[in-house]
N, C-alpha and C positions, 0 to 999 in steps of 0.2 A: 796764285791762291795764297791767302794769308796763312801764317802759322796757326796751329791749333792752340787752345789754351794749354798751358804747361801743367796739365794734371798728371802726367805720367810719373813725375817725381813723387807726388803725394801718394801714389798707389803703394809704393814699397813701405811707406811709413804708416799708411792707413788702408789696409787691404779691403775695407768695406766700401771705399770709394770706387767709382767706375769711370772708365774712359768712354767717350762716345765720338761719333763721326758726324760732322756737319760740313756743309759746302759753302765756302766763301761767306759764312755767317749770314746767309740770306734768311729772311723770315720763313718759318715753317709753313708748309702747305696745309690748308684746311681740308683734311681728308674726307670728312663727311659731306662736303659740299661739291665733290667731284663725281662725275659719272665714271664708269669703267674706262671708257675711251680717253677721257681727260686725265684720269689717274695714270693710265699706262704711258702717257706722254710725259710724265714727270720724272725727273732725275731722282733716284732713290736718296741720294745724299741731301737733297733739298727737303726731305720729309722731317728733318729735325729730330730724328729718333735717338733716344738715349735710355739706358737702363736705369740710371739714377732717378728715383722718384716715380718710376713706372710700376704698373702692377706686377711686373716680372722681378722687381728688386727683391721681393720676399723669397723667391726661389734661390737667388744667389746667396742671400743671407742664410737660408736653410742649408745650402751646400756647405758654406763656410762653417756653420754651426756643427754639422755632422763631422767635418774634418777636424775641427778644434776639439770635439768630444773624444776623438781618437788620439789626441796629443799632437796632431800634425800642425806645425806652426806656419807652413807655407800655404797661403790661401790664394788660389789663382785669381788674377784679375779677369773680369768678364767684359766683353765688348759686343757691339752690334755688327754683324757681318752678313754675308749672303747665304750662309748655310751653317750647320753644326760642324765645328772642327776646331782643331788646334793647329796653328802653323808649325811646320817642321822645325824642331829645336827651339820653339818659343813656348814657354810654360804659361799660356793664356788660353782662355776659352772664348769662342765666338758663338753667339746666339743669332739665328736667322732673323732678319729684319721683319719678316712677315708675321712674326708672333707679337710684334710690339703694339699692334693696334687692331681692334675688331674689324675695321674696314680693310686692312691689309690681309687679315686671315680670310675674310670673305672673298677677296680677289684671288688669293692663293687657291682656295677651294674651287673657284670657278675655272681657274686656269689649269690646275694640276689634279683636281678632284679630291685632294686630301691635304691636310696641314700637319707636317711632321712636328710632333711635340705639342699637340693641341689640347691635351688634358694635363692636369696637374701630375698624375702618375707618370705619364709618358715624358713630360718635360724633365722631371727629376731623374728618370732612368737615363736620359741623354746627358744630363748635367754630370751625373756620377761617372758615366762612361768617359766623357771628355776630361773630367778632373783627373782620371787615371793617366791619360796622355800627358796632361800638363805636369803631373808629378813625376812621370817617367823622364821628362825632359829636365825638370828642375833638380832631380837627384841622380841623373844619369843612370837610371836603373837598368837600362838595356845592356850596359857594359858589364854587369855583374855576372860571373860565371854561373852562380846558382839560379839567377833569373833565366839565363839562357838554357839551363838544364830543364827548367820547368816549362818554358814558353817557346823556346827556339831562338833563332837569330833574327833580330829586328831588321837586319840587312836583307832578309829574304825578299825577293822581288814581289811587289804587289801587282795583282792582276784584277781585272774587272769581274772575273768569274772565279768560282771555286766549286769543288764537288763535296758538299757537306754530307755527313752521315747523321741523319736525323735522330737515330737512336743511340748515338755514341754517348758514353758516360765519362769520356775524357775531357769534356768541355762543359762549362756552365751554360745555362740558357737564360739570357737576360733580354737582349733586343731580338727582334724577329730574324728570320733567315739563317738561324744557327750561326750568327755573325762571329762568334768566338772562333769558329773554324776557318775564317777567311785569311788570317795572317797572325803571326806571333804577337804583334802589337795589339791586335784586336782581342786576342785570347787574354792578354794581360788586362786590357781595359774592361772587358766583360767580367773577368774574375774579380777585379778590384771593385767594380760597381756592385756586384752581389755581396762582397765582403762589407761594403760601406752601408748598404741598405739597412736602415733602422728596423728593429723588430723582426728581422728575418733571421731565423735560426739556421744559418747555412750549414752548420755541422749536422743537424738533423735532416735538412732538405737534401744534402748531397752525401749522406751516409752510404757507404758501399760504392761510391763513384770514385773513379781515378781523379776526377776533378777536385775532390776533397784535398788531395795533396797540394794542389795549386793554391787553394784557399788557405790552407794551413801555412804554406810558405808566405803568402801575402800577409797574413796576420803576424807572422814572425818578423817579416821585413818592415811593416809599418810600425811595429812596436820598437824596432831598432832605430827608426827615424824620428820617433816622438821627441819633440823639443829641439830638434836639430834644424838649423836654417838650410835653405837650398844651396847646392854647390854651383848651380848654374841659373842665374837670373838676370839675363842681359837687359839693358835699357830698352824700353818699349815705347815706340812712337806710333800713334794711330795712323799718321799719314803714310807710314811705310807699308800699311796694309789696307790700301784704299780699294775695298771690294765693292763699294757702293756708288762709285762715280759712273753710273750708266742709267739709262731710262728703264723704267719698269718693262716696257714692251720689249726691249733688247734682252733683259734678264729672262723673261718668260720665253722668248724665242729660242734662246740658247738652252734653257732648261727642257723645253719640250723636245728639242732636237736630240739632246742627250738621252732622254727617255725613249725616243722613237728611232734610234739608230738601227735597230735590228727588227725586221719583220719576216714572217714566214714565207717560204715558198708555199703556194696554195696547194692543199691536198684535195683535189677535186673528188677523188673516190671517197674520202672521209666525209666531205660535205654532202655528197649524194647519198651516203648511207644515213646521215642525220636528217636530211630533208628529202622530200619527194620531188623529182625533176619532171618536167613536161609541161603540157598545156594546162590552162586553167581548169580545175576540176571543182565541182560543187563541194562546198564545205572547206575549201582550202584557201590559203592566202599566201602572198609572197613571203618567202623565208626572210628576205631583207626587212619587210615590214614587221614580222614577228620579232626579229632581233632588235630592231629599233625600239619596239614597245617594251621588250623585256631586258634591254641592255643594262639598265641600272642595277636591278637585283642580281643579274648574272655577274656583273663587275664586282659587286659587294661580296658575293659568295666566293668567287675566285680569289679575291684579295684576302679574304679571311683565312682560307686554307693554304694559300701559297705564300702569304706575307709579301707579295709583290706590290709595287706601286700601282695605284688604281689608274693613273694616267696611261701607263704602258699597256695594261690590260684593255682599257677602253680603246686605245689606238689599234690594238690587235683585232678587237671585235669590229671596229669600223672598217678595217681592211677586208675582213671576211664578209661583212655586209655587202660591200661593193662586188666581191667575187660571186656572192649568191645571186646578185642581179645579173651578172654576166652569164651565169650558168642557167638562169631562169628557174631557180629552185623554188619549190612550193612546199608548204607544210600544212598539216592538220593542226590548227591552233588548240584544239581540245585534247591533244595527246598529253596525258597526265605525266608521262615520263620524259617528255622532250626537254624541259628546262634542266632536269637533273643530268640528262645525257650531255647537254651543251656545257653545263658548268664543269662536268667531269672532263670533257674534251679540252676546254680552254685551260683548265687547271693543269692538265698534262702538258700542254704546250708551254705554259708559263713556267712550270717547274723545270722543264727541259731548258728553258732560257736561263734559269738560275744556275743550273749545273754546267751549261756549255757556253753561255753567252749569246745564244741565238735560239730562235724558236724552231728552226728547221731540224728535222731528225738527222742523226748521224747514221751513216750507212754501215 
């Protein structure tokens, strides 16, 4: 594979410039002319995606403007990647490729049922969050004793699950799932994102909260860094972070597997309480048919109240549909309370997943 254009040197001199990933300098694919099957067979790196000149460039400029308005001179470079993240110890932000084109957003929605960062507000929430990680690497913030006193040790082991306290006032609420409670680094990132959000009066919003102390520390810390260059800004080469050299079908196969790793043991007694078991009765229909018909609104309701990924909820319901067929469960479709009961039940299973990493109950 040939070397990439030497744009990384220009980033440090002109932080508004962006790096991008291409593959072997091949002509970009005409996205709008491909069917889903044809598109899924394309290597993502061949899509010719770049932030520079794209509709997303304005969001990067907005982030840089918000940072500059606070006196922060380090403006993180932004790149196209496979998800939202900052590489460990690298002060740079990656934006997922599927946000780069309407056709890719459409494919993401069909494959995963939702598009993370699909609205202007959501996109900027994520940008501010990732900017916090980039700044923590650039200024080695996690090593400061006062930072550790407020947020904890960044070396704390990360896990896929955590047990949030929804009504805790020790953490800000910015992204869903009470994400600030998942790890000290995320507590910092969420606190910084709230602090950076324009026109948000965080002192008023968090008055009386313990989280206000973290916000005041963040304000004090950022003022101390105003005008100061980063202490850690290693050379960055796009080809060292080649996250896009795979076909779209491989990407989605891996993503769906990651979302679908845990499914419940089936609670037959629960399902038999929700649905009527037995032979066909007048005025009833198969429970599986009812669930298929009402699956989308139930998924939306559960996602709204649990903040869980729609794909994972959808897979849970699909599994239960199959179990309803095996148990030959039936239901009265005109039961006015049934959909509410189902949404409540699936929400309980989903929130249990958030707390424990699995849908099954703990004994």
